[in-house]
C-alpha positions in Angstrom: 66.3 206.4 107.3 63.0 207.6 108.8 59.6 206.5 107.8 58.9 209.9 106.4 61.9 209.9 104.1 61.0 206.4 102.8 57.5 207.5 102.2 58.7 210.6 100.2 61.1 208.5 98.2 58.3 206.0 97.4 56.0 208.9 96.4 58.6 210.3 94.1 59.3 206.9 92.6 55.6 206.4 91.9 55.2 209.9 90.4 58.2 209.4 88.2 57.0 206.0 87.1 53.6 207.4 86.3 55.1 210.2 84.3 57.3 207.9 82.3 54.4 205.5 81.7 52.4 208.5 80.4 55.2 209.6 78.1 55.5 206.0 76.7 51.8 205.7 76.2 51.7 209.1 74.5 54.4 208.0 72.1 52.7 204.7 71.4 49.4 206.5 70.7 51.1 208.9 68.3 52.7 206.0 66.4 49.4 204.1 66.1 47.7 207.2 64.7 50.6 207.8 62.2 50.4 204.2 61.0 46.6 204.3 60.7 46.8 207.6 58.8 49.4 206.2 56.4 47.3 203.2 55.8 44.2 205.4 55.0 46.2 207.6 52.7 47.6 204.6 50.8 44.1 203.1 50.5 42.8 206.4 49.0 45.7 206.7 46.6 45.2 203.1 45.5 41.5 203.8 45.0 42.2 206.9 42.9 44.7 205.0 40.7 42.2 202.1 40.2 39.5 204.6 39.2 41.9 206.4 36.8 42.8 203.1 35.2 39.1 202.3 34.8 38.5 205.7 33.1 41.5 205.3 30.8 40.3 201.8 29.8 36.8 203.2 29.1 38.2 206.0 27.0 40.3 203.5 25.0 37.3 201.3 24.6 35.1 204.1 23.3 37.9 205.3 21.0 38.2 201.8 19.6 34.4 201.6 19.2 34.5 204.8 17.1 37.6 203.9 15.2 39.8 206.6 16.7 42.7 204.3 17.8 46.0 205.3 16.2 47.5 202.9 13.7 44.2 202.0 11.9 
């Protein structure tokens, strides 16, 4: 094989390797973003649920203070 043919094959191999590496890094980046987004969404939902529970407890406390609890 001539030196030119070997150089072309090496060039193609490098180009294909770089392309595949780019594809893999793109996929990895997308997965990292998806996981981070899921984590943020779960944290927001947990915060909303915690605040809702606090408001419900406050309402029950105020109702108990004013004698509005059922069963009394």
